[in-house]
MIKOL-423373 format. One line per field, with one value per residue (C-alpha): z, y, x; residue number from 0. Coordinates in Angstrom, 2 decimals. Layout:
N
zz c(Z|...)
yy c(Y|...)
xx c(X|...)
num c(NUM|...)
END
This chain:
648
zz c(37.88|34.85|34.47|36.33|39.64|41.97|44.52|47.80|49.52|47.24|47.41|51.41|50.43|46.78|48.48|45.03|43.47|45.50|42.52|39.92|38.95|39.63|37.06|36.93|41.26|42.94|46.98|48.87|53.24|54.71|58.57|61.14|60.86|61.80|58.57|60.22|60.43|61.33|63.71|67.52|67.53|64.81|63.06|65.87|67.08|64.73|66.31|65.73|62.12|59.90|55.91|57.38|58.97|57.90|58.77|60.98|64.01|66.83|63.97|63.37|61.31|61.18|57.88|58.03|54.36|51.38|47.77|44.15|43.02|41.86|44.71|47.81|51.62|53.22|56.39|58.99|62.37|65.05|68.98|71.77|70.90|73.71|73.64|74.98|72.67|69.75|66.27|62.68|59.64|56.03|52.90|49.82|45.96|47.70|49.21|51.57|54.37|56.06|55.18|57.92|60.90|64.37|67.85|67.43|70.25|68.54|65.30|66.78|68.95|66.60|67.30|65.65|61.86|59.19|61.13|62.74|64.09|63.05|59.99|63.15|66.45|69.42|71.54|73.18|70.46|68.72|71.68|72.14|68.22|66.83|63.22|60.98|57.47|56.13|52.30|51.48|48.12|46.39|42.81|42.85|45.94|49.95|53.02|56.24|59.22|62.77|66.58|67.35|68.12|68.49|66.01|62.64|59.45|56.53|53.54|49.98|46.70|43.73|40.20|36.53|36.38|33.67|36.39|37.96|41.45|43.38|46.03|49.56|51.10|54.19|53.54|51.79|52.70|54.72|55.81|53.27|54.25|58.05|58.17|56.24|58.75|61.76|60.29|60.10|61.63|60.72|57.21|54.82|53.12|49.91|46.02|44.06|41.77|44.38|44.68|48.23|48.30|51.75|53.20|56.12|55.61|57.99|57.60|57.58|58.71|55.87|53.61|51.38|51.88|49.02|49.81|47.00|42.72|40.13|36.45|35.38|34.54|38.20|41.96|45.42|47.68|50.44|52.53|55.88|58.36|61.46|63.54|66.77|69.69|68.34|69.86|69.94|73.23|75.03|74.42|74.73|75.40|72.48|69.82|68.47|67.92|66.15|64.08|62.95|62.11|59.55|56.88|53.60|49.64|46.97|43.43|40.50|36.97|35.87|38.53|40.14|43.09|45.19|45.87|48.93|51.04|55.37|58.73|59.20|62.49|59.79|56.91|59.36|61.23|64.76|64.32|65.76|69.14|69.26|68.96|69.26|68.53|65.55|63.27|60.19|56.95|55.20|57.68|61.03|63.67|63.92|67.68|66.02|66.26|62.28|60.35|57.39|54.65|52.47|50.15|46.39|44.86|41.03|38.54|35.18|34.70|37.13|40.76|44.07|47.82|50.00|53.81|55.18|58.72|60.27|63.04|65.93|64.70|63.50|65.14|64.93|64.67|61.23|59.68|58.62|55.54|53.33|49.76|47.89|44.61|41.60|37.76|35.73|32.72|30.92|30.21|33.05|31.95|34.29|37.43|39.72|41.76|45.22|46.61|49.91|51.10|54.37|55.89|58.90|60.27|63.25|64.32|63.18|61.76|63.03|60.77|58.48|57.92|58.71|55.00|54.52|50.66|47.74|44.17|40.96|38.29|38.39|41.64|44.80|48.14|50.51|54.03|56.54|59.50|61.66|64.69|67.34|70.17|71.49|74.55|77.31|77.32|73.35|71.77|68.98|68.16|67.60|63.83|61.23|57.71|54.51|51.55|47.95|44.86|41.07|41.97|43.23|45.20|48.18|50.20|49.04|53.04|55.70|59.27|62.63|64.56|64.43|66.89|64.58|61.92|62.81|64.05|67.68|69.97|73.10|72.39|72.07|75.61|75.91|75.07|72.71|69.84|67.02|64.50|60.61|59.09|62.03|65.17|68.15|68.59|70.86|73.49|75.74|78.05|81.04|82.26|79.52|76.38|74.36|72.16|70.09|66.62|65.00|61.32|59.34|55.93|52.96|51.47|49.55|50.17|48.92|47.84|43.81|41.83|37.83|38.60|41.93|45.44|48.85|52.20|54.89|59.09|61.14|64.58|67.23|66.81|64.43|63.60|66.56|68.93|68.25|67.50|66.25|63.63|61.19|58.13|55.85|53.27|50.98|47.68|44.24|41.46|37.64|36.60|34.26|34.86|34.03|33.37|30.95|30.85|27.91|28.09|31.02|30.67|32.65|33.14|33.21|30.76|27.47|25.42|27.34|27.58|23.82|22.89|24.15|23.27|26.60|27.24|30.41|30.66|34.11|35.34|38.71|39.44|37.50|39.15|41.22|44.55|46.07|48.86|49.98|50.01|52.81|54.28|53.69|51.54|53.57|54.15|50.39|48.64|45.48|43.11|39.77|38.21|37.67|36.86|38.62|37.48|38.01|34.24|32.04|30.79|27.85|26.83|24.29|25.60|24.08|24.94|23.50|20.78|22.73|25.87|27.91|29.54|30.74|34.39|34.41|37.60|38.73|40.92|42.76|45.61|48.39|49.75|48.56|50.12|48.05|44.86|42.05|38.48|35.76|33.44|29.68|27.23|23.84|24.38|26.04|30.18|31.99|35.64|38.71|39.42|43.67|46.55|49.92|52.36|52.31|53.86|54.54|55.68|53.74|50.23|47.54|46.87|43.30|42.77|40.29|37.81|36.07|32.32|31.07|27.92|26.41|25.28|25.29|22.96|19.80|20.52|20.02|21.36|23.84|24.54|28.16|29.37|32.90|34.00|37.43|39.46|43.39|45.67|48.74|45.72|42.47|40.48|40.14|37.91|38.45|36.19|34.38|33.37|31.11|32.44|29.63|31.19|29.55|27.99|29.54|26.78|26.53|30.35|29.63|26.92|28.19|26.18|29.32|32.14|35.96|37.82|35.42|36.93|38.52|37.11|38.87)
yy c(4.39|4.38|3.73|4.90|5.37|2.64|3.29|2.03|-0.30|-0.84|3.15|2.14|0.12|1.82|4.74|4.28|6.41|8.97|11.16|9.96|13.07|12.66|15.40|12.99|13.28|15.18|15.37|17.48|17.42|17.19|18.69|19.96|23.77|26.95|28.87|31.88|32.78|36.40|35.41|35.41|32.59|34.11|31.00|29.20|26.76|24.13|21.63|20.30|21.58|18.92|18.52|18.05|15.51|12.94|10.09|10.09|11.36|9.27|7.91|11.05|10.93|13.77|14.02|14.01|13.45|13.01|12.68|10.98|9.37|7.47|8.15|6.77|7.90|8.05|9.69|9.84|11.70|12.13|13.39|14.07|11.45|9.44|5.87|4.34|5.64|7.41|5.52|5.88|4.57|4.68|4.17|2.67|3.30|4.63|1.59|2.09|0.05|0.94|-1.23|-0.03|0.33|0.41|2.05|4.77|2.98|0.23|1.29|3.07|0.64|-0.93|-4.42|-4.68|-6.03|-5.00|-1.87|-2.87|-1.39|0.51|1.82|2.59|4.27|5.38|8.43|6.61|6.14|9.40|11.69|12.48|11.96|9.10|8.18|5.49|5.49|2.24|2.71|3.10|3.14|3.60|3.52|5.45|7.64|7.18|8.74|8.80|9.67|9.58|10.68|12.45|16.16|17.13|17.24|15.22|15.67|13.65|12.98|11.66|11.56|11.92|10.44|11.40|9.53|6.79|5.67|2.35|1.86|-1.42|-0.45|-1.49|-5.00|-5.28|-8.56|-6.84|-8.25|-5.71|-7.83|-6.67|-2.88|-3.15|-5.10|-1.60|0.44|-1.86|-1.63|2.42|3.02|-0.34|-0.81|-2.48|-3.91|-3.79|-4.75|-6.58|-3.53|-1.51|0.01|1.01|3.94|4.39|5.85|8.80|12.47|15.09|18.31|21.84|24.86|26.32|24.00|21.59|17.89|16.07|12.05|11.14|11.99|9.96|10.13|9.10|8.42|6.81|7.14|7.34|5.59|6.29|7.65|6.89|9.56|8.93|12.09|12.00|13.16|12.47|9.53|8.63|7.70|10.30|14.02|15.57|18.95|20.16|17.79|21.20|23.01|19.58|19.14|22.89|23.41|20.39|20.84|18.48|19.55|17.78|19.21|17.64|18.06|20.76|23.28|25.21|26.51|23.06|21.51|20.04|22.37|22.11|21.75|18.25|18.02|19.49|17.21|13.94|14.81|15.87|19.76|22.52|21.39|18.56|14.86|12.34|9.06|9.53|6.80|7.88|5.83|7.69|10.30|9.61|8.82|5.05|2.68|2.70|6.73|6.82|9.31|8.25|9.02|6.57|9.47|8.11|10.77|10.21|12.10|12.35|13.35|13.87|13.90|15.28|15.29|17.48|18.04|21.24|22.01|25.71|25.73|25.31|21.46|20.85|18.73|15.73|13.24|12.18|11.96|8.48|7.67|5.23|6.41|3.38|3.98|1.98|2.14|4.07|2.96|4.07|6.86|9.58|11.98|12.16|11.59|14.89|16.12|16.33|19.61|21.15|24.51|25.82|28.94|30.58|33.46|34.83|36.30|35.43|38.84|39.46|38.45|36.64|32.60|30.92|30.05|26.51|26.01|28.08|26.97|27.22|24.25|20.15|18.21|16.80|17.97|14.91|16.67|18.70|19.31|22.48|23.78|26.57|28.54|30.32|31.28|28.82|28.78|26.92|28.70|29.32|25.52|27.03|27.07|25.46|24.53|25.72|24.40|25.79|23.93|25.24|28.94|28.07|30.57|27.90|25.91|22.14|21.74|23.77|22.19|22.64|22.42|22.42|19.62|17.85|18.24|16.65|13.33|14.18|16.27|18.47|20.09|17.16|15.55|12.86|13.77|13.33|10.77|9.17|7.50|6.40|9.65|11.82|12.36|15.29|14.71|17.73|18.65|20.79|23.77|25.59|28.87|30.94|29.38|25.92|24.45|22.18|20.37|17.46|16.02|15.10|13.14|12.88|9.54|7.70|10.25|13.39|16.46|16.71|20.24|21.45|24.70|25.88|25.26|26.89|25.40|27.65|27.37|29.74|30.88|31.30|31.01|33.47|34.39|36.28|35.00|36.19|33.18|31.95|29.12|27.12|24.74|22.65|21.37|18.34|18.16|16.34|19.42|19.53|23.81|23.65|23.83|20.90|22.97|25.91|28.08|28.37|29.84|31.63|32.26|34.96|34.02|37.14|39.06|39.23|39.16|36.14|34.44|35.02|34.16|30.89|30.32|29.72|28.67|27.81|26.55|26.53|29.70|30.57|33.74|35.89|39.01|39.96|38.88|40.50|37.53|36.33|33.04|31.21|30.66|33.17|35.96|35.77|39.26|40.06|41.43|39.32|40.65|38.51|38.06|35.14|32.71|29.89|27.10|23.44|22.69|22.80|25.18|24.40|26.27|25.75|26.25|26.28|23.42|22.99|19.80|18.21|18.04|15.43|15.84|19.11|20.87|22.37|25.31|26.48|29.68|29.27|30.57|27.90|29.37|27.30|23.80|20.33|21.20|18.11|17.90|15.45|16.77|15.74|16.99|16.59|15.40|12.13|11.06|11.97|11.91|13.78|16.79|17.69|19.34|18.57|21.07|24.99|27.92|31.00|33.35|32.81|32.46|32.12|28.49|27.33|23.42|21.71|18.47|16.43|16.04|12.96|12.82|10.11|12.86|15.84|14.28|16.16|18.38|22.37|23.27|21.12|21.80|21.50|20.28|21.26|18.91|19.52|16.83|17.98|20.77|23.10|25.10|25.16|25.02|28.24|29.52|32.57|31.48|28.80|28.10|25.74|24.40|22.08|19.49|19.55|16.15|14.80|15.37|18.96|19.71|22.06|24.02|27.30|28.01|28.81|30.81|29.11|32.88|34.43|35.89|33.25|34.34|36.94)
xx c(-12.91|-15.13|-18.59|-21.50|-21.68|-23.32|-25.81|-27.56|-25.97|-23.11|-22.24|-21.31|-17.70|-16.95|-15.31|-12.79|-15.65|-15.73|-14.08|-16.56|-18.69|-22.63|-24.47|-27.54|-27.62|-29.31|-28.48|-30.80|-31.86|-35.16|-35.12|-37.22|-35.61|-38.03|-39.22|-39.74|-36.64|-37.63|-40.24|-39.49|-37.33|-35.17|-34.92|-33.72|-36.01|-35.74|-37.97|-41.48|-41.41|-42.71|-43.98|-47.16|-49.53|-51.82|-54.06|-57.78|-57.96|-56.10|-53.76|-52.12|-48.37|-46.32|-44.39|-40.55|-40.24|-41.93|-40.52|-41.06|-38.20|-36.05|-33.41|-32.21|-32.42|-28.96|-28.63|-31.78|-30.23|-32.59|-32.43|-35.01|-37.97|-39.74|-38.27|-41.83|-43.77|-42.70|-42.32|-41.36|-42.82|-41.52|-43.94|-42.19|-43.44|-46.95|-47.90|-50.17|-48.72|-45.51|-42.65|-40.77|-42.41|-40.81|-40.50|-37.14|-35.57|-35.67|-34.71|-31.83|-30.40|-27.92|-29.53|-32.66|-32.08|-31.49|-30.90|-27.46|-24.24|-22.10|-24.92|-27.12|-25.82|-27.83|-27.08|-24.10|-22.25|-22.67|-22.91|-26.54|-27.68|-28.76|-27.75|-29.07|-27.00|-28.39|-29.03|-33.11|-33.58|-36.66|-37.81|-41.11|-41.73|-40.57|-42.40|-41.23|-43.59|-43.35|-44.93|-41.91|-42.18|-38.02|-35.51|-34.34|-32.62|-32.71|-30.17|-31.48|-29.88|-32.40|-32.04|-32.88|-36.57|-35.15|-32.58|-33.18|-33.69|-34.70|-36.90|-35.64|-36.94|-35.02|-33.67|-30.38|-27.11|-25.50|-22.17|-20.03|-20.71|-20.78|-17.09|-15.77|-17.82|-16.11|-12.79|-12.70|-9.22|-7.53|-6.05|-8.25|-4.93|-3.66|-5.19|-3.00|-2.52|-0.80|2.61|4.06|6.61|7.37|10.72|11.45|11.99|13.65|11.89|13.30|11.95|10.45|11.68|9.00|10.37|8.66|7.25|5.91|5.85|5.19|3.74|0.24|-2.73|-2.91|-4.47|-3.14|-4.93|-3.61|-1.41|0.08|2.64|3.99|4.75|6.79|5.80|1.86|0.02|-3.15|-3.31|-4.09|-3.55|-0.56|0.62|2.68|0.99|-1.51|1.47|2.89|-0.04|-0.85|3.49|3.26|1.64|0.42|0.64|-0.75|-0.15|-2.04|-0.51|0.94|-0.54|1.39|-0.41|-1.42|-4.93|-4.49|-2.59|-3.71|-2.24|-1.92|-3.96|-7.37|-6.35|-6.33|-9.93|-8.40|-9.04|-6.89|-6.85|-4.02|-3.74|-7.15|-8.34|-10.15|-11.60|-13.22|-13.10|-10.72|-8.98|-7.51|-5.33|-4.98|-4.17|-0.59|-0.19|-0.44|-1.79|-3.84|-6.10|-7.91|-9.52|-8.84|-6.81|-6.59|-4.29|-3.92|-0.59|1.34|1.43|3.57|3.17|5.06|5.18|6.22|7.21|7.63|10.13|8.58|8.33|11.54|13.92|16.06|13.35|12.12|7.98|8.07|5.13|3.93|2.10|-0.41|-0.91|-2.03|-2.28|-6.12|-6.97|-10.28|-11.98|-11.33|-13.18|-16.13|-12.70|-12.19|-9.24|-9.05|-9.11|-9.18|-10.23|-9.35|-11.11|-10.18|-13.14|-11.10|-13.39|-16.93|-18.94|-22.40|-24.97|-22.56|-22.55|-18.71|-17.39|-17.06|-16.58|-17.53|-16.34|-17.40|-17.13|-18.11|-17.77|-18.75|-18.72|-17.51|-16.83|-15.33|-13.28|-14.31|-12.72|-14.36|-12.66|-15.43|-17.71|-18.10|-21.25|-21.19|-23.60|-21.59|-23.19|-26.44|-25.31|-27.20|-25.44|-26.75|-25.97|-26.58|-26.13|-25.86|-27.09|-30.20|-31.93|-33.15|-30.48|-30.52|-29.85|-30.97|-29.82|-31.33|-27.35|-23.56|-23.61|-27.04|-24.83|-21.85|-24.58|-24.05|-26.66|-26.97|-23.80|-22.24|-23.67|-22.38|-18.40|-16.11|-16.73|-15.80|-17.82|-16.38|-18.78|-18.66|-17.03|-16.21|-12.21|-12.24|-14.46|-12.36|-14.19|-12.72|-14.41|-12.96|-13.15|-14.78|-12.37|-14.58|-13.31|-16.01|-15.60|-18.21|-17.86|-20.50|-19.22|-22.04|-24.15|-21.63|-23.28|-22.78|-22.99|-22.50|-22.24|-20.94|-21.46|-21.85|-21.28|-21.85|-22.70|-24.14|-22.66|-25.53|-28.91|-28.84|-25.11|-25.19|-22.21|-18.56|-16.48|-12.71|-13.78|-11.32|-13.27|-11.31|-13.55|-13.05|-14.49|-13.01|-13.32|-13.34|-12.73|-15.31|-18.86|-21.10|-24.42|-24.85|-28.02|-29.73|-33.02|-35.29|-38.91|-40.56|-44.15|-45.83|-43.88|-45.87|-42.62|-40.99|-44.21|-44.69|-41.13|-41.79|-44.69|-46.29|-49.99|-51.86|-55.44|-57.81|-55.69|-56.67|-54.41|-52.02|-50.12|-47.02|-45.54|-42.22|-41.27|-37.80|-36.25|-35.14|-31.87|-28.70|-31.29|-33.99|-34.11|-33.56|-37.17|-37.21|-39.91|-41.59|-44.21|-46.31|-49.62|-51.36|-53.61|-54.96|-55.07|-51.77|-48.60|-47.02|-44.08|-40.77|-37.17|-33.78|-31.52|-28.14|-27.81|-24.96|-26.69|-26.65|-30.20|-31.50|-32.24|-35.34|-35.57|-38.67|-39.58|-43.25|-44.85|-44.30|-47.25|-49.39|-48.00|-47.72|-47.38|-47.58|-47.26|-46.85|-43.97|-43.93|-41.47|-42.97|-45.80|-44.02|-43.99|-41.04|-41.90|-43.52|-42.56|-43.07|-42.27|-43.66|-44.64|-44.31|-43.37|-46.08|-42.98|-40.31|-42.22|-39.57|-38.44|-36.19|-36.96|-35.03|-36.03|-33.84|-35.21|-32.78|-31.03|-33.19|-35.50|-33.51|-30.49|-29.70|-32.55|-32.56|-35.48|-37.89|-41.74|-42.24|-45.94|-46.87|-50.05|-51.43|-52.11|-52.45|-51.91|-52.95|-54.14|-53.38|-49.80|-48.04|-44.78|-43.05|-39.94|-38.48|-34.53|-33.11|-29.92|-28.14|-26.07|-22.59|-21.20|-17.79|-15.94|-17.28|-16.00|-13.20|-14.89|-15.21|-18.39|-20.01|-18.14|-18.76|-18.44|-21.37|-24.14|-26.57|-30.56|-32.04)
num c(0|1|2|3|4|5|6|7|8|9|10|11|12|13|14|15|16|17|18|19|20|21|22|23|24|25|26|27|28|29|30|31|32|33|34|35|36|37|38|39|40|41|42|43|44|45|46|47|48|49|50|51|52|53|54|55|56|57|58|59|60|61|62|63|64|65|66|67|68|69|70|71|72|73|74|75|76|77|78|79|80|81|82|83|84|85|86|87|88|89|90|91|92|93|94|95|96|97|98|99|100|101|102|103|104|105|106|107|108|109|110|111|112|113|114|115|116|117|118|119|120|121|122|123|124|125|126|127|128|129|130|131|132|133|134|135|136|137|138|139|140|141|142|143|144|145|146|147|148|149|150|151|152|153|154|155|156|157|158|159|160|161|162|163|164|165|166|167|168|169|170|171|172|173|174|175|176|177|178|179|180|181|182|183|184|185|186|187|188|189|190|191|192|193|194|195|196|197|198|199|200|201|202|203|204|205|206|207|208|209|210|211|212|213|214|215|216|217|218|219|220|221|222|223|224|225|226|227|228|229|230|231|232|233|234|235|236|237|238|239|240|241|242|243|244|245|246|247|248|249|250|251|252|253|254|255|256|257|258|259|260|261|262|263|264|265|266|267|268|269|270|271|272|273|274|275|276|277|278|279|280|281|282|283|284|285|286|287|288|289|290|291|292|293|294|295|296|297|298|299|300|301|302|303|304|305|306|307|308|309|310|311|312|313|314|315|316|317|318|319|320|321|322|323|324|325|326|327|328|329|330|331|332|333|334|335|336|337|338|339|340|341|342|343|344|345|346|347|348|349|350|351|352|353|354|355|356|357|358|359|360|361|362|363|364|365|366|367|368|369|370|371|372|373|374|375|376|377|378|379|380|381|382|383|384|385|386|387|388|389|390|391|392|393|394|395|396|397|398|399|400|401|402|403|404|405|406|407|408|409|410|411|412|413|414|415|416|417|418|419|420|421|422|423|424|425|426|427|428|429|430|431|432|433|434|435|436|437|438|439|440|441|442|443|444|445|446|447|448|449|450|451|452|453|454|455|456|457|458|459|460|461|462|463|464|465|466|467|468|469|470|471|472|473|474|475|476|477|478|479|480|481|482|483|484|485|486|487|488|489|490|491|492|493|494|495|496|497|498|499|500|501|502|503|504|505|506|507|508|509|510|511|512|513|514|515|516|517|518|519|520|521|522|523|524|525|526|527|528|529|530|531|532|533|534|535|536|537|538|539|540|541|542|543|544|545|546|547|548|549|550|551|552|553|554|555|556|557|558|559|560|561|562|563|564|565|566|567|568|569|570|571|572|573|574|575|576|577|578|579|580|581|582|583|584|585|586|587|588|589|590|591|592|593|594|595|596|597|598|599|600|601|602|603|604|605|606|607|608|609|610|611|612|613|614|615|616|617|618|619|620|621|622|623|624|625|626|627|628|629|630|631|632|633|634|635|636|637|638|639|640|641|642|643|644|645|646|647)
END
């Protein structure tokens, strides 16, 4: 569990790398969410919103995604297209012709090579949604276009400019990945270095029963439990009480509090409403009535896993368990610990998202199991997810609906389903209430964070319905920040411009703007001064000398769409900084650019040049923040407090 994490197709079969931190990977999403969150739709008309339209009349293409690389598209979700006419095209590396040009019905059928099941699923499999998890890597750029006019979500990883990525060809061998995904819910077998610890425990009310304890460094690769009365054949009365009354707890090293503490139903992906067939890659209830988790659980010095039970589930039967574990070797400085966070919002509050995870430090967000008890019309499923990374003012992900987030569609139109990455396990409706449970995992497409992550989801179209919600977040974590803010350039402030040797050519505008950001803070006014140009801006920034690269963040006015510039550091070209699309309603946006350590290592100061390339008008800039990435050996330094106040 050392070295650099793999990406692309290889990541689909390397689940043991989930615990590896990814400081040089930025995860983001693009979707059809409504930009005008205070307009007539109040942010809930999340369809037919694209980054732009291109091409001549009669051959117009709606732009779903437009990114400059290197990177990988890991997830494409759509619903509501015309199967006879709507197509999807993918252009790689600025090539004039698309390498992928298919009717959407063909692409998502699961039978058109290389878009084959189970990496690809249609709405009959994913309960109303169409999903593609075939990775689409690109070295320089990717553009995805379509003729459809409904809903879409796309998930992307972007890497540092010097990361080597081989662009997708369509000839990649997906057989191993398809076998792995087709085997979700079955035992993948043991590796030669694994050891099995198995037995049975009889739980006494209110007491904790250890099922595993060992010294490290080691990694738990799988835990299997057999619980009397819990069966996958059909939901049975009383299974919800059993699964909510039994908890699994995991302690790493010398921590007094458990890192994992969750009811069995939530932890194993079924939610709070009983036992259901669940066949995710990493958690579930298999055909032999065994609860399983295959999330890697590394630890350095010591681990203890225990079960606890309430009086409601105490009885004469024992709980069978099996724990597989293996030794770890090498440098574990970039390895995170598995943790969970269970949040009960009962009831929800008007105007406020349902919290899923808010944690400082560094790590990877890898999944959520959600349970809802609400109105029988299921209006609570209208909520959009919002994921904020590293104190950015802009969400890295802004979705189009709760069932869309869980890869379904139309309130899970085809009923419960279970797939390797997502599922709707419980779907119970009567005239009084709806009880809905679902899971979604980010595995190869994990969301890395270096300083902080905030994950939440709306309830109703605009947080306007009352429901009870339970959210269990899964994530890997190190407690200290890997990102130190080392400098701020406030453009328009004479003292700040002078201190940073700020210069500009071909200036087109200077002044102040009072705008709001998209997302949870869309009613908060932020005043800032800035400038715009069609030439260059140059400035110096302080950075930490022992940095592992620099994350450069820019606040800009996204009323001006499609802003693109070349970035140079000390006159050395680094890469292209491009943000496609715009928003004339919530105009502030923060964008991040990774400067690799090859041009920053050992430096205490860098000179950055921003050279205008193209946009709808010009390039504007209001504030720049320089964040120095912290090398692994400094990960437990107290120099930068992860809970420090984010930039205003």
